[in-house]
All heavy atoms as a GROMACS GRO file, in nm:
protein
  643
    1MET      N    1   6.582   3.993   2.539
    1MET     CA    2   6.603   4.125   2.577
    1MET      C    3   6.704   4.186   2.465
    1MET      O    4   6.808   4.130   2.437
    1MET     CB    5   6.683   4.138   2.711
    1MET     CG    6   6.727   4.262   2.753
    1MET     SD    7   6.785   4.258   2.916
    1MET     CE    8   6.967   4.261   2.882
    2LYS      N    9   6.675   4.291   2.402
    2LYS     CA   10   6.756   4.358   2.312
    2LYS      C   11   6.854   4.451   2.374
    2LYS      O   12   6.814   4.524   2.469
    2LYS     CB   13   6.665   4.439   2.210
    2LYS     CG   14   6.753   4.492   2.097
    2LYS     CD   15   6.814   4.396   2.007
    2LYS     CE   16   6.881   4.461   1.891
    2LYS     NZ   17   6.984   4.387   1.834
    3ASN      N   18   6.976   4.438   2.333
    3ASN     CA   19   7.081   4.516   2.412
    3ASN      C   20   7.079   4.669   2.364
    3ASN      O   21   7.022   4.685   2.260
    3ASN     CB   22   7.215   4.461   2.388
    3ASN     CG   23   7.267   4.459   2.244
    3ASN    OD1   24   7.280   4.576   2.198
    3ASN    ND2   25   7.275   4.363   2.182
    4SER      N   26   7.137   4.756   2.432
    4SER     CA   27   7.137   4.894   2.396
    4SER      C   28   7.274   4.937   2.339
    4SER      O   29   7.298   5.053   2.314
    4SER     CB   30   7.110   4.976   2.524
    4SER     OG   31   7.211   4.949   2.623
    5TYR      N   32   7.368   4.838   2.324
    5TYR     CA   33   7.497   4.877   2.264
    5TYR      C   34   7.506   4.865   2.115
    5TYR      O   35   7.450   4.772   2.063
    5TYR     CB   36   7.616   4.789   2.329
    5TYR     CG   37   7.631   4.802   2.471
    5TYR    CD1   38   7.571   4.729   2.565
    5TYR    CD2   39   7.706   4.914   2.511
    5TYR    CE1   40   7.596   4.738   2.705
    5TYR    CE2   41   7.723   4.925   2.664
    5TYR     CZ   42   7.662   4.851   2.756
    5TYR     OH   43   7.679   4.863   2.880
    6LYS      N   44   7.581   4.955   2.057
    6LYS     CA   45   7.605   4.952   1.914
    6LYS      C   46   7.749   4.952   1.882
    6LYS      O   47   7.834   4.993   1.963
    6LYS     CB   48   7.526   5.072   1.845
    6LYS     CG   49   7.380   5.090   1.873
    6LYS     CD   50   7.323   5.204   1.795
    6LYS     CE   51   7.367   5.335   1.856
    6LYS     NZ   52   7.327   5.373   2.000
    7VAL      N   53   7.789   4.909   1.765
    7VAL     CA   54   7.928   4.917   1.728
    7VAL      C   55   7.972   5.062   1.746
    7VAL      O   56   7.911   5.160   1.691
    7VAL     CB   57   7.952   4.869   1.583
    7VAL    CG1   58   8.088   4.906   1.539
    7VAL    CG2   59   7.915   4.715   1.574
    8GLY      N   60   8.092   5.081   1.801
    8GLY     CA   61   8.151   5.207   1.830
    8GLY      C   62   8.120   5.266   1.969
    8GLY      O   63   8.186   5.367   2.010
    9ASP      N   64   8.019   5.220   2.034
    9ASP     CA   65   7.981   5.267   2.180
    9ASP      C   66   8.100   5.235   2.266
    9ASP      O   67   8.172   5.133   2.245
    9ASP     CB   68   7.851   5.196   2.223
    9ASP     CG   69   7.738   5.247   2.161
    9ASP    OD1   70   7.742   5.354   2.095
    9ASP    OD2   71   7.625   5.203   2.192
   10LYS      N   72   8.104   5.324   2.372
   10LYS     CA   73   8.211   5.297   2.475
   10LYS      C   74   8.140   5.250   2.602
   10LYS      O   75   8.027   5.285   2.617
   10LYS     CB   76   8.285   5.428   2.501
   10LYS     CG   77   8.377   5.475   2.387
   10LYS     CD   78   8.456   5.574   2.442
   10LYS     CE   79   8.558   5.638   2.322
   10LYS     NZ   80   8.644   5.530   2.279
   11ALA      N   81   8.209   5.153   2.668
   11ALA     CA   82   8.157   5.099   2.797
   11ALA      C   83   8.259   5.091   2.892
   11ALA      O   84   8.385   5.087   2.848
   11ALA     CB   85   8.088   4.975   2.774
   12ILE      N   86   8.232   5.080   3.018
   12ILE     CA   87   8.330   5.043   3.129
   12ILE      C   88   8.311   4.899   3.171
   12ILE      O   89   8.210   4.862   3.201
   12ILE     CB   90   8.311   5.151   3.236
   12ILE    CG1   91   8.333   5.291   3.182
   12ILE    CG2   92   8.399   5.114   3.347
   12ILE    CD1   93   8.308   5.398   3.290
   13ILE      N   94   8.426   4.837   3.181
   13ILE     CA   95   8.424   4.709   3.248
   13ILE      C   96   8.400   4.712   3.388
   13ILE      O   97   8.471   4.773   3.471
   13ILE     CB   98   8.556   4.640   3.209
   13ILE    CG1   99   8.589   4.630   3.064
   13ILE    CG2  100   8.564   4.498   3.283
   13ILE    CD1  101   8.491   4.538   2.980
   14ILE      N  102   8.295   4.643   3.436
   14ILE     CA  103   8.263   4.641   3.580
   14ILE      C  104   8.262   4.505   3.647
   14ILE      O  105   8.264   4.498   3.769
   14ILE     CB  106   8.111   4.708   3.603
   14ILE    CG1  107   8.009   4.624   3.531
   14ILE    CG2  108   8.120   4.853   3.551
   14ILE    CD1  109   7.866   4.660   3.560
   15ARG      N  110   8.284   4.400   3.567
   15ARG     CA  111   8.299   4.264   3.613
   15ARG      C  112   8.370   4.177   3.531
   15ARG      O  113   8.393   4.219   3.415
   15ARG     CB  114   8.154   4.202   3.631
   15ARG     CG  115   8.057   4.270   3.722
   15ARG     CD  116   7.928   4.201   3.738
   15ARG     NE  117   7.832   4.258   3.828
   15ARG     CZ  118   7.743   4.343   3.787
   15ARG    NH1  119   7.708   4.358   3.649
   15ARG    NH2  120   7.660   4.403   3.872
   16GLN      N  121   8.403   4.064   3.579
   16GLN     CA  122   8.473   3.965   3.497
   16GLN      C  123   8.407   3.822   3.526
   16GLN      O  124   8.432   3.769   3.627
   16GLN     CB  125   8.621   3.960   3.510
   16GLN     CG  126   8.685   3.857   3.420
   16GLN     CD  127   8.824   3.833   3.435
   16GLN    OE1  128   8.869   3.833   3.566
   16GLN    NE2  129   8.902   3.797   3.345
   17PHE      N  130   8.313   3.786   3.435
   17PHE     CA  131   8.248   3.648   3.459
   17PHE      C  132   8.311   3.558   3.365
   17PHE      O  133   8.310   3.429   3.386
   17PHE     CB  134   8.095   3.670   3.428
   17PHE     CG  135   8.023   3.750   3.527
   17PHE    CD1  136   7.927   3.834   3.486
   17PHE    CD2  137   8.049   3.737   3.665
   17PHE    CE1  138   7.855   3.906   3.577
   17PHE    CE2  139   7.978   3.805   3.758
   17PHE     CZ  140   7.876   3.883   3.713
   18TYR      N  141   8.337   3.596   3.235
   18TYR     CA  142   8.370   3.489   3.129
   18TYR      C  143   8.506   3.480   3.075
   18TYR      O  144   8.528   3.430   2.972
   18TYR     CB  145   8.263   3.509   3.017
   18TYR     CG  146   8.121   3.494   3.063
   18TYR    CD1  147   8.042   3.604   3.085
   18TYR    CD2  148   8.080   3.376   3.097
   18TYR    CE1  149   7.914   3.587   3.124
   18TYR    CE2  150   7.945   3.358   3.150
   18TYR     CZ  151   7.859   3.461   3.157
   18TYR     OH  152   7.737   3.454   3.210
   19GLY      N  153   8.611   3.531   3.148
   19GLY     CA  154   8.747   3.515   3.101
   19GLY      C  155   8.811   3.622   3.017
   19GLY      O  156   8.928   3.609   2.989
   20HIS      N  157   8.760   3.735   3.005
   20HIS     CA  158   8.830   3.844   2.931
   20HIS      C  159   8.932   3.883   3.030
   20HIS      O  160   8.932   3.867   3.149
   20HIS     CB  161   8.722   3.960   2.912
   20HIS     CG  162   8.676   4.047   3.005
   20HIS    ND1  163   8.751   4.127   3.091
   20HIS    CD2  164   8.555   4.029   3.082
   20HIS    CE1  165   8.680   4.177   3.196
   20HIS    NE2  166   8.552   4.119   3.175
   21GLU      N  167   9.032   3.957   2.980
   21GLU     CA  168   9.144   4.003   3.062
   21GLU      C  169   9.147   4.158   3.079
   21GLU      O  170   9.260   4.209   3.085
   21GLU     CB  171   9.275   3.942   3.009
   21GLU     CG  172   9.283   3.780   3.024
   21GLU     CD  173   9.410   3.723   2.992
   21GLU    OE1  174   9.518   3.794   2.994
   21GLU    OE2  175   9.407   3.602   2.982
   22PHE      N  176   9.043   4.222   3.050
   22PHE     CA  177   9.038   4.365   3.078
   22PHE      C  178   9.041   4.384   3.222
   22PHE      O  179   8.990   4.305   3.301
   22PHE     CB  180   8.915   4.434   3.019
   22PHE     CG  181   8.894   4.426   2.865
   22PHE    CD1  182   8.790   4.369   2.813
   22PHE    CD2  183   8.996   4.481   2.794
   22PHE    CE1  184   8.771   4.371   2.668
   22PHE    CE2  185   8.983   4.477   2.653
   22PHE     CZ  186   8.874   4.415   2.591
   23GLU      N  187   9.094   4.511   3.269
   23GLU     CA  188   9.098   4.554   3.401
   23GLU      C  189   8.961   4.605   3.426
   23GLU      O  190   8.894   4.658   3.353
   23GLU     CB  191   9.205   4.650   3.426
   23GLU     CG  192   9.344   4.617   3.401
   23GLU     CD  193   9.397   4.517   3.513
   23GLU    OE1  194   9.348   4.533   3.632
   23GLU    OE2  195   9.475   4.434   3.490
   24ILE      N  196   8.911   4.579   3.558
   24ILE     CA  197   8.791   4.649   3.602
   24ILE      C  198   8.811   4.794   3.596
   24ILE      O  199   8.912   4.843   3.640
   24ILE     CB  200   8.754   4.602   3.740
   24ILE    CG1  201   8.738   4.444   3.766
   24ILE    CG2  202   8.623   4.669   3.795
   24ILE    CD1  203   8.634   4.385   3.669
   25GLY      N  204   8.711   4.870   3.544
   25GLY     CA  205   8.718   5.011   3.526
   25GLY      C  206   8.774   5.059   3.394
   25GLY      O  207   8.776   5.181   3.366
   26GLU      N  208   8.815   4.963   3.310
   26GLU     CA  209   8.881   5.000   3.193
   26GLU      C  210   8.773   5.034   3.098
   26GLU      O  211   8.664   4.985   3.094
   26GLU     CB  212   8.958   4.879   3.125
   26GLU     CG  213   9.043   4.925   3.012
   26GLU     CD  214   9.162   4.813   2.992
   26GLU    OE1  215   9.160   4.712   3.067
   26GLU    OE2  216   9.240   4.835   2.903
   27ILE      N  217   8.798   5.138   3.008
   27ILE     CA  218   8.707   5.184   2.905
   27ILE      C  219   8.738   5.104   2.775
   27ILE      O  220   8.852   5.108   2.736
   27ILE     CB  221   8.710   5.334   2.884
   27ILE    CG1  222   8.670   5.409   3.007
   27ILE    CG2  223   8.624   5.375   2.763
   27ILE    CD1  224   8.706   5.565   3.001
   28VAL      N  225   8.634   5.044   2.724
   28VAL     CA  226   8.642   4.972   2.594
   28VAL      C  227   8.560   5.022   2.490
   28VAL      O  228   8.455   5.094   2.525
   28VAL     CB  229   8.625   4.817   2.622
   28VAL    CG1  230   8.720   4.761   2.716
   28VAL    CG2  231   8.478   4.791   2.666
   29THR      N  232   8.580   4.982   2.361
   29THR     CA  233   8.489   5.009   2.261
   29THR      C  234   8.419   4.893   2.205
   29THR      O  235   8.498   4.790   2.179
   29THR     CB  236   8.562   5.090   2.145
   29THR    OG1  237   8.631   5.207   2.199
   29THR    CG2  238   8.484   5.134   2.029
   30ILE      N  239   8.305   4.888   2.173
   30ILE     CA  240   8.230   4.779   2.118
   30ILE      C  241   8.274   4.771   1.975
   30ILE      O  242   8.242   4.867   1.893
   30ILE     CB  243   8.080   4.791   2.136
   30ILE    CG1  244   8.041   4.808   2.276
   30ILE    CG2  245   7.994   4.672   2.077
   30ILE    CD1  246   8.074   4.694   2.375
   31LEU      N  247   8.331   4.660   1.932
   31LEU     CA  248   8.361   4.630   1.802
   31LEU      C  249   8.262   4.554   1.709
   31LEU      O  250   8.244   4.571   1.581
   31LEU     CB  251   8.490   4.560   1.777
   31LEU     CG  252   8.617   4.617   1.855
   31LEU    CD1  253   8.733   4.536   1.844
   31LEU    CD2  254   8.640   4.769   1.792
   32HIS      N  255   8.180   4.466   1.786
   32HIS     CA  256   8.111   4.366   1.703
   32HIS      C  257   8.006   4.302   1.792
   32HIS      O  258   8.045   4.273   1.916
   32HIS     CB  259   8.204   4.261   1.645
   32HIS     CG  260   8.127   4.155   1.567
   32HIS    ND1  261   8.076   4.177   1.454
   32HIS    CD2  262   8.114   4.022   1.603
   32HIS    CE1  263   8.029   4.059   1.400
   32HIS    NE2  264   8.052   3.962   1.494
   33ASP      N  265   7.900   4.291   1.742
   33ASP     CA  266   7.791   4.206   1.818
   33ASP      C  267   7.821   4.060   1.793
   33ASP      O  268   7.836   4.021   1.677
   33ASP     CB  269   7.646   4.240   1.764
   33ASP     CG  270   7.546   4.162   1.845
   33ASP    OD1  271   7.569   4.060   1.893
   33ASP    OD2  272   7.432   4.223   1.849
   34ALA      N  273   7.839   3.975   1.892
   34ALA     CA  274   7.887   3.841   1.873
   34ALA      C  275   7.785   3.751   1.826
   34ALA      O  276   7.810   3.632   1.816
   34ALA     CB  277   7.936   3.799   2.008
   35GLY      N  278   7.675   3.793   1.777
   35GLY     CA  279   7.567   3.711   1.718
   35GLY      C  280   7.467   3.665   1.829
   35GLY      O  281   7.369   3.601   1.796
   36HIS      N  282   7.491   3.693   1.965
   36HIS     CA  283   7.416   3.655   2.055
   36HIS      C  284   7.380   3.795   2.132
   36HIS      O  285   7.480   3.870   2.157
   36HIS     CB  286   7.474   3.568   2.146
   36HIS     CG  287   7.397   3.524   2.270
   36HIS    ND1  288   7.373   3.588   2.375
   36HIS    CD2  289   7.333   3.399   2.294
   36HIS    CE1  290   7.291   3.519   2.455
   36HIS    NE2  291   7.273   3.413   2.417
   37SER      N  292   7.269   3.819   2.167
   37SER     CA  293   7.244   3.954   2.207
   37SER      C  294   7.306   3.993   2.346
   37SER      O  295   7.298   4.110   2.384
   37SER     CB  296   7.075   3.964   2.223
   37SER     OG  297   7.029   3.877   2.336
   38ASP      N  298   7.361   3.900   2.407
   38ASP     CA  299   7.422   3.927   2.530
   38ASP      C  300   7.568   3.931   2.528
   38ASP      O  301   7.642   3.960   2.633
   38ASP     CB  302   7.384   3.827   2.653
   38ASP     CG  303   7.234   3.850   2.688
   38ASP    OD1  304   7.185   3.955   2.665
   38ASP    OD2  305   7.176   3.757   2.740
   39PHE      N  306   7.637   3.916   2.415
   39PHE     CA  307   7.784   3.919   2.411
   39PHE      C  308   7.835   4.004   2.288
   39PHE      O  309   7.772   4.024   2.197
   39PHE     CB  310   7.837   3.775   2.380
   39PHE     CG  311   7.822   3.688   2.508
   39PHE    CD1  312   7.710   3.621   2.527
   39PHE    CD2  313   7.922   3.680   2.597
   39PHE    CE1  314   7.698   3.551   2.639
   39PHE    CE2  315   7.919   3.608   2.716
   39PHE     CZ  316   7.794   3.527   2.737
   40PHE      N  317   7.955   4.063   2.320
   40PHE     CA  318   8.010   4.166   2.227
   40PHE      C  319   8.161   4.143   2.223
   40PHE      O  320   8.236   4.094   2.316
   40PHE     CB  321   7.984   4.314   2.273
   40PHE     CG  322   7.839   4.339   2.306
   40PHE    CD1  323   7.798   4.320   2.431
   40PHE    CD2  324   7.764   4.391   2.206
   40PHE    CE1  325   7.667   4.348   2.455
   40PHE    CE2  326   7.636   4.414   2.232
   40PHE     CZ  327   7.586   4.388   2.359
   41GLN      N  328   8.215   4.174   2.103
   41GLN     CA  329   8.358   4.181   2.098
   41GLN      C  330   8.399   4.329   2.136
   41GLN      O  331   8.337   4.428   2.078
   41GLN     CB  332   8.405   4.151   1.958
   41GLN     CG  333   8.554   4.138   1.932
   41GLN     CD  334   8.592   4.097   1.791
   41GLN    OE1  335   8.533   4.154   1.696
   41GLN    NE2  336   8.685   4.008   1.778
   42ALA      N  337   8.498   4.339   2.232
   42ALA     CA  338   8.526   4.481   2.257
   42ALA      C  339   8.680   4.492   2.267
   42ALA      O  340   8.763   4.394   2.285
   42ALA     CB  341   8.471   4.507   2.403
   43SER      N  342   8.726   4.618   2.255
   43SER     CA  343   8.872   4.643   2.246
   43SER      C  344   8.894   4.765   2.339
   43SER      O  345   8.819   4.863   2.345
   43SER     CB  346   8.916   4.664   2.106
   43SER     OG  347   9.049   4.712   2.103
   44ASP      N  348   9.025   4.764   2.396
   44ASP     CA  349   9.069   4.873   2.470
   44ASP      C  350   9.180   4.949   2.398
   44ASP      O  351   9.239   5.038   2.444
   44ASP     CB  352   9.134   4.832   2.606
   44ASP     CG  353   9.259   4.741   2.583
   44ASP    OD1  354   9.295   4.721   2.468
   44ASP    OD2  355   9.302   4.692   2.688
   45GLY      N  356   9.189   4.909   2.266
   45GLY     CA  357   9.283   4.973   2.167
   45GLY      C  358   9.417   4.885   2.162
   45GLY      O  359   9.507   4.909   2.068
   46LYS      N  360   9.433   4.797   2.259
   46LYS     CA  361   9.543   4.716   2.255
   46LYS      C  362   9.504   4.564   2.247
   46LYS      O  363   9.571   4.478   2.178
   46LYS     CB  364   9.640   4.725   2.381
   46LYS     CG  365   9.708   4.865   2.388
   46LYS     CD  366   9.766   4.880   2.515
   46LYS     CE  367   9.673   4.919   2.625
   46LYS     NZ  368   9.731   4.948   2.750
   47ASN      N  369   9.400   4.531   2.320
   47ASN     CA  370   9.357   4.394   2.331
   47ASN      C  371   9.210   4.393   2.284
   47ASN      O  372   9.137   4.480   2.314
   47ASN     CB  373   9.367   4.335   2.479
   47ASN     CG  374   9.515   4.342   2.515
   47ASN    OD1  375   9.593   4.270   2.445
   47ASN    ND2  376   9.548   4.416   2.616
   48THR      N  377   9.166   4.270   2.233
   48THR     CA  378   9.021   4.237   2.205
   48THR      C  379   8.982   4.115   2.268
   48THR      O  380   9.041   4.013   2.269
   48THR     CB  381   9.016   4.227   2.053
   48THR    OG1  382   9.058   4.349   1.990
   48THR    CG2  383   8.864   4.215   2.011
   49TRP      N  384   8.863   4.137   2.339
   49TRP     CA  385   8.812   4.018   2.414
   49TRP      C  386   8.662   4.019   2.384
   49TRP      O  387   8.600   4.118   2.363
   49TRP     CB  388   8.836   4.021   2.561
   49TRP     CG  389   8.980   4.020   2.584
   49TRP    CD1  390   9.055   4.120   2.619
   49TRP    CD2  391   9.058   3.899   2.600
   49TRP    NE1  392   9.180   4.071   2.636
   49TRP    CE2  393   9.191   3.940   2.634
   49TRP    CE3  394   9.021   3.759   2.599
   49TRP    CZ2  395   9.283   3.841   2.659
   49TRP    CZ3  396   9.138   3.680   2.623
   49TRP    CH2  397   9.254   3.719   2.658
   50TYR      N  398   8.598   3.898   2.406
   50TYR     CA  399   8.450   3.891   2.414
   50TYR      C  400   8.397   3.912   2.553
   50TYR      O  401   8.463   3.858   2.639
   50TYR     CB  402   8.406   3.760   2.372
   50TYR     CG  403   8.410   3.745   2.214
   50TYR    CD1  404   8.518   3.683   2.157
   50TYR    CD2  405   8.306   3.799   2.136
   50TYR    CE1  406   8.532   3.684   2.017
   50TYR    CE2  407   8.302   3.794   2.001
   50TYR     CZ  408   8.418   3.734   1.944
   50TYR     OH  409   8.427   3.726   1.797
   51VAL      N  410   8.308   3.998   2.566
   51VAL     CA  411   8.250   4.039   2.695
   51VAL      C  412   8.095   4.017   2.704
   51VAL      O  413   8.023   4.032   2.589
   51VAL     CB  414   8.286   4.184   2.740
   51VAL    CG1  415   8.441   4.194   2.762
   51VAL    CG2  416   8.240   4.279   2.647
   52SER      N  417   8.043   3.999   2.811
   52SER     CA  418   7.897   3.980   2.822
   52SER      C  419   7.828   4.124   2.863
   52SER      O  420   7.897   4.205   2.914
   52SER     CB  421   7.855   3.872   2.920
   52SER     OG  422   7.843   3.934   3.060
   53ILE      N  423   7.709   4.140   2.835
   53ILE     CA  424   7.643   4.258   2.868
   53ILE      C  425   7.640   4.274   3.021
   53ILE      O  426   7.641   4.398   3.076
   53ILE     CB  427   7.491   4.262   2.816
   53ILE    CG1  428   7.440   4.400   2.810
   53ILE    CG2  429   7.410   4.158   2.896
   53ILE    CD1  430   7.307   4.420   2.739
   54ASN      N  431   7.657   4.175   3.097
   54ASN     CA  432   7.655   4.184   3.241
   54ASN      C  433   7.783   4.226   3.289
   54ASN      O  434   7.806   4.256   3.417
   54ASN     CB  435   7.620   4.055   3.301
   54ASN     CG  436   7.473   4.016   3.274
   54ASN    OD1  437   7.398   4.105   3.278
   54ASN    ND2  438   7.462   3.893   3.227
   55GLU      N  439   7.892   4.235   3.205
   55GLU     CA  440   8.032   4.280   3.247
   55GLU      C  441   8.050   4.427   3.214
   55GLU      O  442   8.159   4.476   3.241
   55GLU     CB  443   8.129   4.188   3.181
   55GLU     CG  444   8.119   4.047   3.216
   55GLU     CD  445   8.209   3.955   3.146
   55GLU    OE1  446   8.198   3.965   3.013
   55GLU    OE2  447   8.290   3.895   3.210
   56LEU      N  448   7.953   4.491   3.154
   56LEU     CA  449   7.968   4.624   3.101
   56LEU      C  450   7.880   4.735   3.168
   56LEU      O  451   7.765   4.686   3.207
   56LEU     CB  452   7.937   4.639   2.945
   56LEU     CG  453   8.026   4.540   2.856
   56LEU    CD1  454   7.974   4.533   2.718
   56LEU    CD2  455   8.167   4.596   2.861
   57TYR      N  456   7.910   4.862   3.164
   57TYR     CA  457   7.830   4.965   3.195
   57TYR      C  458   7.841   5.076   3.106
   57TYR      O  459   7.959   5.102   3.063
   57TYR     CB  460   7.856   5.019   3.343
   57TYR     CG  461   7.756   5.105   3.399
   57TYR    CD1  462   7.641   5.058   3.455
   57TYR    CD2  463   7.769   5.237   3.386
   57TYR    CE1  464   7.535   5.135   3.502
   57TYR    CE2  465   7.661   5.319   3.441
   57TYR     CZ  466   7.551   5.275   3.502
   57TYR     OH  467   7.456   5.342   3.539
   58PRO      N  468   7.722   5.130   3.043
   58PRO     CA  469   7.758   5.238   2.939
   58PRO      C  470   7.826   5.353   2.996
   58PRO      O  471   7.804   5.429   3.081
   58PRO     CB  472   7.606   5.279   2.907
   58PRO     CG  473   7.524   5.172   2.962
   58PRO     CD  474   7.597   5.108   3.074
   59TYR      N  475   7.935   5.386   2.923
   59TYR     CA  476   8.033   5.493   2.953
   59TYR      C  477   7.957   5.628   2.949
   59TYR      O  478   7.972   5.713   3.039
   59TYR     CB  479   8.139   5.499   2.847
   59TYR     CG  480   8.233   5.627   2.858
   59TYR    CD1  481   8.326   5.626   2.963
   59TYR    CD2  482   8.227   5.722   2.767
   59TYR    CE1  483   8.410   5.738   2.984
   59TYR    CE2  484   8.314   5.822   2.777
   59TYR     CZ  485   8.399   5.843   2.881
   59TYR     OH  486   8.485   5.949   2.893
   60GLU      N  487   7.858   5.653   2.856
   60GLU     CA  488   7.799   5.779   2.843
   60GLU      C  489   7.711   5.796   2.975
   60GLU      O  490   7.698   5.928   3.013
   60GLU     CB  491   7.700   5.782   2.722
   60GLU     CG  492   7.778   5.799   2.584
   60GLU     CD  493   7.866   5.924   2.592
   60GLU    OE1  494   7.818   6.029   2.630
   60GLU    OE2  495   7.982   5.921   2.546
   61LEU      N  496   7.654   5.692   3.031
   61LEU     CA  497   7.573   5.731   3.155
   61LEU      C  498   7.667   5.781   3.265
   61LEU      O  499   7.630   5.864   3.342
   61LEU     CB  500   7.491   5.597   3.201
   61LEU     CG  501   7.391   5.550   3.107
   61LEU    CD1  502   7.328   5.424   3.158
   61LEU    CD2  503   7.285   5.670   3.083
   62ILE      N  504   7.786   5.721   3.290
   62ILE     CA  505   7.868   5.760   3.390
   62ILE      C  506   7.929   5.894   3.358
   62ILE      O  507   7.929   5.986   3.447
   62ILE     CB  508   7.979   5.663   3.410
   62ILE    CG1  509   7.936   5.537   3.469
   62ILE    CG2  510   8.102   5.730   3.492
   62ILE    CD1  511   8.029   5.436   3.485
   63LYS      N  512   7.953   5.925   3.231
   63LYS     CA  513   8.012   6.065   3.197
   63LYS      C  514   7.908   6.167   3.230
   63LYS      O  515   7.935   6.277   3.281
   63LYS     CB  516   8.045   6.061   3.046
   63LYS     CG  517   8.108   6.185   3.007
   63LYS     CD  518   8.170   6.170   2.859
   63LYS     CE  519   8.065   6.201   2.759
   63LYS     NZ  520   8.116   6.205   2.624
   64LYS      N  521   7.772   6.140   3.192
   64LYS     CA  522   7.679   6.233   3.218
   64LYS      C  523   7.658   6.263   3.374
   64LYS      O  524   7.637   6.378   3.402
   64LYS     CB  525   7.528   6.189   3.169
   64LYS     CG  526   7.534   6.203   3.014
   64LYS     CD  527   7.393   6.158   2.963
   64LYS     CE  528   7.402   6.151   2.796
   64LYS     NZ  529   7.271   6.094   2.756
   65LYS      N  530   7.648   6.158   3.454
   65LYS     CA  531   7.641   6.164   3.592
   65LYS      C  532   7.755   6.252   3.652
   65LYS      O  533   7.728   6.344   3.726
   65LYS     CB  534   7.639   6.023   3.653
   65LYS     CG  535   7.628   6.035   3.810
   65LYS     CD  536   7.643   5.903   3.868
   65LYS     CE  537   7.644   5.924   4.023
   65LYS     NZ  538   7.661   5.793   4.091
   66TYR      N  539   7.880   6.228   3.611
   66TYR     CA  540   7.988   6.298   3.672
   66TYR      C  541   7.996   6.451   3.620
   66TYR      O  542   8.039   6.541   3.695
   66TYR     CB  543   8.119   6.234   3.644
   66TYR     CG  544   8.149   6.101   3.724
   66TYR    CD1  545   8.170   5.985   3.680
   66TYR    CD2  546   8.147   6.131   3.867
   66TYR    CE1  547   8.188   5.879   3.763
   66TYR    CE2  548   8.170   6.027   3.952
   66TYR     CZ  549   8.186   5.893   3.898
   66TYR     OH  550   8.208   5.791   3.978
   67ARG      N  551   7.951   6.469   3.492
   67ARG     CA  552   7.931   6.607   3.456
   67ARG      C  553   7.839   6.682   3.529
   67ARG      O  554   7.850   6.800   3.576
   67ARG     CB  555   7.910   6.608   3.301
   67ARG     CG  556   8.026   6.587   3.215
   67ARG     CD  557   7.990   6.610   3.068
   67ARG     NE  558   8.103   6.594   2.981
   67ARG     CZ  559   8.093   6.589   2.860
   67ARG    NH1  560   7.975   6.591   2.800
   67ARG    NH2  561   8.187   6.588   2.783
   68LYS      N  562   7.717   6.625   3.551
   68LYS     CA  563   7.619   6.686   3.631
   68LYS      C  564   7.670   6.724   3.776
   68LYS      O  565   7.638   6.836   3.830
   68LYS     CB  566   7.483   6.597   3.627
   68LYS     CG  567   7.384   6.660   3.702
   68LYS     CD  568   7.255   6.565   3.705
   68LYS     CE  569   7.148   6.627   3.781
   68LYS     NZ  570   7.020   6.530   3.783
   69ASN      N  571   7.722   6.617   3.844
   69ASN     CA  572   7.770   6.651   3.980
   69ASN      C  573   7.877   6.750   3.979
   69ASN      O  574   7.885   6.832   4.065
   69ASN     CB  575   7.842   6.518   4.034
   69ASN     CG  576   7.730   6.418   4.075
   69ASN    OD1  577   7.616   6.445   4.072
   69ASN    ND2  578   7.770   6.284   4.099
   70LEU      N  579   7.971   6.744   3.877
   70LEU     CA  580   8.082   6.860   3.875
   70LEU      C  581   8.012   7.001   3.858
   70LEU      O  582   8.054   7.088   3.931
   70LEU     CB  583   8.175   6.826   3.760
   70LEU     CG  584   8.300   6.912   3.751
   70LEU    CD1  585   8.381   6.911   3.876
   70LEU    CD2  586   8.394   6.862   3.638
   71LYS      N  587   7.912   6.996   3.774
   71LYS     CA  588   7.848   7.124   3.740
   71LYS      C  589   7.772   7.182   3.867
   71LYS      O  590   7.787   7.287   3.908
   71LYS     CB  591   7.752   7.122   3.627
   71LYS     CG  592   7.681   7.247   3.587
   71LYS     CD  593   7.586   7.226   3.473
   71LYS     CE  594   7.518   7.353   3.433
   71LYS     NZ  595   7.431   7.339   3.319
   72ASN      N  596   7.706   7.091   3.944
   72ASN     CA  597   7.625   7.135   4.051
   72ASN      C  598   7.688   7.142   4.177
   72ASN      O  599   7.658   7.224   4.266
   72ASN     CB  600   7.503   7.026   4.066
   72ASN     CG  601   7.403   7.023   3.959
   72ASN    OD1  602   7.392   7.115   3.883
   72ASN    ND2  603   7.342   6.912   3.942
   73THR      N  604   7.802   7.075   4.203
   73THR     CA  605   7.867   7.071   4.333
   73THR      C  606   8.017   7.103   4.328
   73THR      O  607   8.076   7.127   4.430
   73THR     CB  608   7.859   6.932   4.399
   73THR    OG1  609   7.928   6.838   4.325
   73THR    CG2  610   7.717   6.888   4.417
   74GLY      N  611   8.070   7.094   4.208
   74GLY     CA  612   8.219   7.116   4.181
   74GLY      C  613   8.306   6.994   4.220
   74GLY      O  614   8.417   6.999   4.228
   75LYS      N  615   8.233   6.883   4.243
   75LYS     CA  616   8.296   6.754   4.277
   75LYS      C  617   8.245   6.658   4.176
   75LYS      O  618   8.124   6.666   4.121
   75LYS     CB  619   8.259   6.710   4.415
   75LYS     CG  620   8.310   6.806   4.528
   75LYS     CD  621   8.271   6.750   4.667
   75LYS     CE  622   8.316   6.860   4.778
   75LYS     NZ  623   8.264   6.820   4.897
   76ILE      N  624   8.329   6.554   4.158
   76ILE     CA  625   8.282   6.454   4.063
   76ILE      C  626   8.213   6.334   4.118
   76ILE      O  627   8.152   6.255   4.055
   76ILE     CB  628   8.395   6.397   3.959
   76ILE    CG1  629   8.497   6.331   4.053
   76ILE    CG2  630   8.459   6.498   3.882
   76ILE    CD1  631   8.608   6.256   3.969
   77TYR      N  632   8.212   6.334   4.243
   77TYR     CA  633   8.142   6.218   4.329
   77TYR      C  634   8.017   6.265   4.403
   77TYR      O  635   7.993   6.375   4.434
   77TYR     CB  636   8.238   6.139   4.404
   77TYR     CG  637   8.311   6.240   4.505
   77TYR    CD1  638   8.269   6.262   4.636
   77TYR    CD2  639   8.447   6.280   4.463
   77TYR    CE1  640   8.339   6.354   4.716
   77TYR    CE2  641   8.503   6.367   4.539
   77TYR     CZ  642   8.459   6.403   4.668
   77TYR     OH  643   8.532   6.484   4.740
   0.00000   0.00000   0.00000
């Protein structure tokens, strides 16, 4: 399976399976493909950890959803 993340993409941490110390809900930036299609080096601007694709959710998808909800209903949820 080829991942959809590229260097510079933003993602939200949704799980912790493999020992990173990011907080759930934290927005991180992908810094490097770890050489395995399911792992990335990511940073929150202060710390850098390796994360799996299963611990991330694309920030842009959430941002689009909340913008659409806000525009249509005046609420973000």
